[in-house]
Every structure is written in C-alpha cells, then in structure tokens.
C-alpha positions in Angstrom: 53.7 -4.9 35.5 57.4 -3.4 37.1 57.0 -5.2 40.3 54.5 -7.1 42.9 54.6 -5.7 46.3 50.9 -5.2 46.2 50.0 -8.6 44.6 46.9 -9.4 46.0 45.9 -6.5 47.9 42.9 -3.8 47.1 43.9 -0.2 47.7 41.3 2.3 47.2 42.6 5.7 45.8 40.1 9.1 46.6 40.5 12.2 45.2 41.5 10.1 41.6 41.3 13.3 39.2 41.5 13.2 36.0 44.8 13.1 33.7 47.7 14.6 34.7 46.5 15.2 38.4 48.4 12.9 40.5 45.9 10.4 41.6 46.8 9.1 37.9 50.1 9.0 39.1 49.2 6.8 42.3 46.8 5.0 40.5 49.2 3.7 37.7 52.0 3.0 40.4 49.9 1.1 42.6 48.6 -1.1 39.8 51.1 -1.9 38.6 52.8 -3.1 41.8 50.1 -5.6 41.7 46.9 -4.0 43.1 43.3 -3.8 42.4 42.2 -0.3 42.5 39.0 0.9 43.6 39.0 4.3 41.8 36.8 7.2 43.8 36.3 10.9 43.0 33.3 13.4 43.3 33.4 13.3 39.1 31.9 10.5 37.5 33.8 11.0 34.4 37.1 11.2 36.1 36.7 7.7 37.8 35.5 6.7 34.4 38.7 7.9 32.5 40.7 6.0 35.6 39.2 2.9 35.0 39.7 2.5 31.6 42.9 3.7 31.7 43.8 1.1 33.9 42.1 -1.6 32.2 43.8 -0.6 29.1 47.3 -1.3 31.2 45.7 -4.6 32.4 44.6 -3.5 35.6 42.1 -4.5 37.6 40.2 -1.4 38.6 36.8 -0.3 39.7 35.3 2.9 40.3 32.6 4.9 42.3 32.0 8.5 42.7 31.2 10.2 45.4 30.5 13.1 47.4 32.7 12.1 50.2 31.7 15.2 51.8 28.3 13.2 53.0 28.3 11.0 55.6 25.3 9.1 53.8 27.1 9.2 51.0 30.2 7.9 52.1 28.7 4.7 54.0 27.3 3.9 51.5 30.1 3.4 49.4 31.8 1.6 52.5 29.0 -0.6 52.2 29.3 -1.0 48.8 33.0 -1.6 48.8 33.1 -4.0 51.9 30.2 -6.3 49.2 32.7 -6.4 46.2 35.7 -6.7 48.0 35.0 -9.6 50.9 34.9 -7.0 53.8 38.2 -6.3 53.5 40.7 -3.3 51.9 44.3 -3.6 52.2 45.2 0.6 51.9 43.2 3.6 51.4 45.2 6.8 50.1 43.4 10.0 50.6 43.6 12.3 47.9 40.6 13.9 47.8 41.4 17.8 49.0 40.8 21.4 47.6 43.1 24.7 47.9 42.1 27.9 47.5 44.6 30.9 48.6 42.9 33.8 51.5 44.4 35.9 53.6 42.4 35.7 57.2 41.2 39.5 56.8 39.6 38.8 53.2 38.2 35.1 54.0 34.7 34.2 54.2 33.0 31.6 56.2 31.9 30.4 53.3 35.1 29.9 52.5 36.8 28.3 55.6 33.6 25.5 55.4 34.9 25.0 52.2 38.2 24.3 52.7 37.6 22.2 56.0 34.9 20.5 54.2 37.0 19.5 51.1 40.4 18.5 53.0 39.3 17.6 56.4 35.8 16.9 56.7 36.2 14.5 53.3 39.4 12.4 55.5 37.7 11.9 58.5 34.3 10.6 57.2 36.2 8.5 55.1 38.7 7.1 57.7 35.6 6.2 60.0 34.1 4.7 56.9 36.3 2.2 55.7 37.9 1.4 59.3 36.5 -1.8 59.4 37.6 -3.0 56.1 41.1 -1.7 56.9 40.8 -3.4 60.4 40.3 -6.6 58.8 43.3 -6.3 56.2 45.6 -5.2 58.9 45.7 -2.7 56.6 47.4 1.3 55.8 45.5 4.5 55.9 48.1 7.0 53.4 46.6 10.4 53.6 47.9 14.2 52.6 49.2 16.6 54.3 51.3 19.9 53.0 54.5 20.3 53.3 52.6 24.6 54.6 51.5 22.4 57.8 54.8 21.6 58.8 56.4 23.8 61.5 57.6 27.2 60.5 56.5 27.1 57.1 54.9 30.4 55.9 51.0 29.8 55.7 50.7 33.8 54.3 47.2 34.2 52.5 46.7 29.9 53.2 45.1 30.1 56.3 42.0 28.2 55.2 43.3 25.5 53.4 46.8 25.0 55.6 43.9 25.1 59.0 42.2 22.0 57.0 45.2 20.3 56.5 46.6 20.4 59.4 43.5 19.0 61.0 44.2 15.7 58.5 47.7 15.2 60.2 46.2 15.6 63.5 43.6 12.8 62.3 46.2 10.6 60.7 48.0 11.0 64.5 45.2 9.9 66.6 44.2 7.3 63.8 47.6 5.5 64.2 47.1 5.8 68.2 43.9 4.2 68.3 44.6 1.3 66.1 48.0 0.2 67.0 46.3 -2.8 68.7 44.4 -3.7 65.2 47.4 -3.3 63.0 45.7 -0.7 61.2 48.4 1.8 60.0 47.6 5.2 59.3 50.8 7.6 57.8 50.9 11.0 55.9 52.6 12.4 53.2 53.4 16.9 53.2 54.4 17.6 49.8 55.7 21.1 48.5 53.9 21.8 45.5 53.5 19.0 42.8 54.0 18.8 38.8 50.4 18.6 38.4 49.0 19.8 35.1 46.6 22.7 37.4 49.5 23.2 39.0 51.8 24.1 35.2 48.6 26.3 34.0 48.8 28.4 37.5 52.7 28.6 38.2 53.9 27.1 35.2 56.1 24.7 34.2 59.9 26.0 35.2 58.4 26.3 39.5 59.7 24.0 41.9 57.5 21.1 42.0 58.2 17.4 43.6 57.1 14.8 40.5 53.9 12.9 40.6 56.3 10.1 39.7 57.6 10.4 42.9 54.7 11.0 44.8 53.9 7.9 44.0 56.9 5.8 44.7 56.3 6.9 48.3 52.8 6.0 48.5 52.9 2.6 47.3 55.4 2.0 49.5 53.5 3.1 52.5 51.1 0.4 51.0 53.4 -2.4 50.9 54.5 -4.7 54.0 58.3 -2.8 53.4 56.7 -0.4 55.5 54.9 -2.7 58.0 56.8 -0.8 61.3 56.0 2.5 60.4 53.0 4.4 61.7 52.1 8.0 63.2 54.4 9.3 60.5 54.5 12.5 58.3 56.7 12.1 55.5 57.7 15.7 54.3 58.3 15.6 50.1 60.1 18.5 48.4 
C-alpha cells in the first residue's frame, strides 16, 4: 500500500461502476490508503467485478447490489452493513447517479423524474439511512455534484441533470450544518467532465478532462483525518 491514511477504516462507495469508470479509481485509491471497501451498485456484475479486483490487490472488500432509488432497499442495505461492520461506517462516498442531455422545451416529465431519482433521491435516501452509522464513527460523507451546478456555469440543454445535482449540493450543506454537533462531516466535489471509458467513447479522447486519479486523491483526503476541520464545502475540479 502507498500509505495508510485510512488504515482500519470502512468506506462505502455507491455507484461503484464498471472498469474504466470513476468508481474503479476511487475504490482502488481508498483501498490503497488502507480502507475496507463496501461496494454498492445497481448491477450485481459491476459489484462482483470491483470486489474481485480489490481482493486481487490484497484489499478488504465486500459488495452489495442495491436499487438506491428504493427506500426499503436502502434501509435493508444499511441494516446489512451495520451488522457486518459493527454498527459504524467511517465514510460514505456517493457516486451513484446518471446524466442526460435535454433542453427544457424538449424535456419530458419522465426525464425529469429519472434525473431527480438517479441523482438526488439516491443521495437523500442513502444519507438518511446511513447517518446513524456515520454518527457512530464521526465519519464523513463525500457527495458528487457537477461543475455545471456552480454559479455562472452554462446549463444549456442540461436543466434536469443540473437541477438534480444542485439539489445534491444543497443536501450536502444541510447535512454539514445539521450534523456539526455529532462530528459528521459532509463535503462535495464539483468536477467538469471526468476521463472515463464512457466519456471518451462519447466525447473523444482529446476533450478536456479531469483525470479519474485526481478525483480519487481528493476523495481519499476528504475521507481522512487530514480534512477533519473541513465540512460544508464544494470543491471544484477542472
């Protein structure tokens, strides 16, 4: 392991994703920092692949497929994780979400509902279900917003997505304010386009990207004691 900033810690990562996506780099960096990873994704094959890859590099990891838009499924997941990890969790990195382009005029109710469900509902349900475990450890939430949700950014043809991500940033600030007395911290990253396999396929390899490894380094820092005084902050990347 490169260092042990998270030795003995347990970190849950939602939206763990497939090879070449952000979750792969984030989970690997957290594991290399000494954390045991709880991998969560809607797709069981994505969970299994990430857990197998982490085991292959000597890391501790377990995986759980879960529909994070379902309140009952998220509550059941929290109970399972609590039973497996002594009723506490040191950090939760919420990567789960989805993206779609659409103008306001051409958008549909179904599109709005899907973007809000994938990005905001998943974040709210996950945060609420796992707060008791984070309180027990005085742990950290790391949410993912978007650079498009920052003041002055262009939101052309992205209104449903950016509205949902703006909600995630508001959720993060609310948790940071409400949990100051419990020791739970909450922060968010707001990256521009990240170099992932999916983005390179749609945007080409020469577009301007934030590298996955850069994102992962910031996540590790936010989960570590080095960032202990930091809460309620949005960190722009790119």
